[in-house]
N, C-alpha and C positions, 0 to 999 in steps of 0.2 A: 145946267146940267152938273158942272164942276162943283158948285155949292151943295147939291143934292149927295154927290159922293162924298164929300167932305163930311157932311151932316151925318151920312151912312156909316162912315168910317169911324167917326167919333162915338156914334150909338155902339158900334161892333166893339170898339175898344173898352167902352164902359161896361158893356155887358160880359166881355171877356175878363175884364179886370174883376167885376162882382162875382163870376163864376170861379174864376182862379182862388179868390179870396174864401170863397165858400169851400172849394177842395181843400185847401190848406188847412182852413178851420176843422173841417171833418177829419182830415188825417192827424191833426194834434190832438184832437178829442180821442181818437182811437188809440194813439199813443198813451195818452194819460191813462185810459182806462186799463191798457196792458199793463203799464206800471204800477197802478194800484192793485191789480189782481196779483202782480208778482210780489208785492209788499206782503201779501197775505202768504205767509210761507207754507207750502204744503209740504208736510213731513212724509218722507217715503220711510217704509219699514224697512229697518236696517238689516243686513246680513248677521251682524254680530251685535246684540243689544249691549248698551254700556251699562248693565246691572250685574249684580251678583245675587244670589239667593240670600235671604235673611229669614231668621226666626220670627214668628208671628209676636212672640212675647219675650220680653229680657228674662234674664234668671230670676230676678225678684218676682216678676208677674208670674213667671211659670210655677213658682211656690204657691203663690196665692191661688192660682189657677187649680193646682192639684188639691189645695186645701178645700176649695170650693167644690170641686167633683167630689171629694170625700164626704162633704157636708150635704150634698144634694145628689147622692148616687143614681136616683131615679129620674134626674132631670138632665137637660143638656146645658153646659156652661159654655158661653160662646164670648170670646174677648173682641174688645173694640168694634162695635157695631154703631154706625151712625143712627140717631133717633129716627131718621126717616124710615128706618127698617121695620120700627113697631109702631107707627101711625099711619093712619089712612085719612086723607083730607075729607072733611064733609062736603065742602064746595070747592072743587079744584082751582076755580078761578079766583077766589078769595084767599086762597092758602098758598099760592103760588110763591110769593116772597118769602113766607115763612118756611117753606119747604127748601129753599135755597139756604136759609140760615140753620135749619136743623140738619141738613146734609154734612155741615161742617162740625157738629157737635155729636160727640160719641160718648159711651160710657166705657169704663175700664172691663167690665164684665157684665153679661146678661144671663140670668138663669131663666130657661124656658121648658115648658112641658113638651113632652114628645111630638105634640100635634102643632108645635110652633109657636103657641101662646106665651107671651112674656109674663112671668110672675114677679119678677124683681131685677133691678139693676143696681150694680154696686160701681162707685168711683173708688179707687185704691190710690191714696196719695202718699207722697212722702211727707208732706207737711200741709197742714189746714189752709194755707194761703195759695196752694198750686193750683185750685180750681177758680177760674174768673166768675166773679159774683153773678153776671149775667148768665153765665152756662148754668149755674146752680140752681137760679131762680127759673130758668127754662125748664129745666128737668123736674124741679119740685112742683110747678104748676102744672105742666103737662102730663106726668106721671100720676099726679093725685086725680086729675080729671079722667084719666084713662083706667084707674085702678091698678096701676103697677106699683109695686113697693120700690123704694130708692133710698138708699144708704150711701153716705160718703163715710170711708173708714180709712184710718192710717195704716200703712203697710207694715209698720213696726208694733201695731198695737190692734191687732184683728179681734173682732168680737167673738164671744163664745159662740161656736158653730150651732148649738142647739137654740140660743136665742134668736139667732139669725134665721134658722129653719121655721121656728115658731112664727116669727114675724112674716116670712114671706109666704109661708103656706096657710096662713089663716084666714 
């Protein structure tokens, strides 16, 4: 009888140790999940934002903007739109990666009709090397496929307005 109680006590001790280890493991796992959740910082909307308002365009850009509005008085001239605003994916699942790339690429100015159809885009640069080659290639090939005119011009050497109008409206 004494031997059976000792065996039973040993089994109870082993089972208790296993259950205790399991409980400690589960507790640690929960704590790790909570810690990981806390590492994903959740931003709360501040009472006072750490920003000041700014103009949409610099002084030089506003001069070009005014020139474009005078050149295209019957059209809308919009500054700094990402390319994703004027293209729509043919097959969303195949275009997802390119949409992410295009979201980071914009044009200085976009000329569009009152119905929102884009007729042309301009990149206005301080020097010819300011536009990354890959951005230029993306714009040239994409806009050509979509029938959107695209010009790169220098800020200090703007083209003749009539020439630009004729090219964009033809």
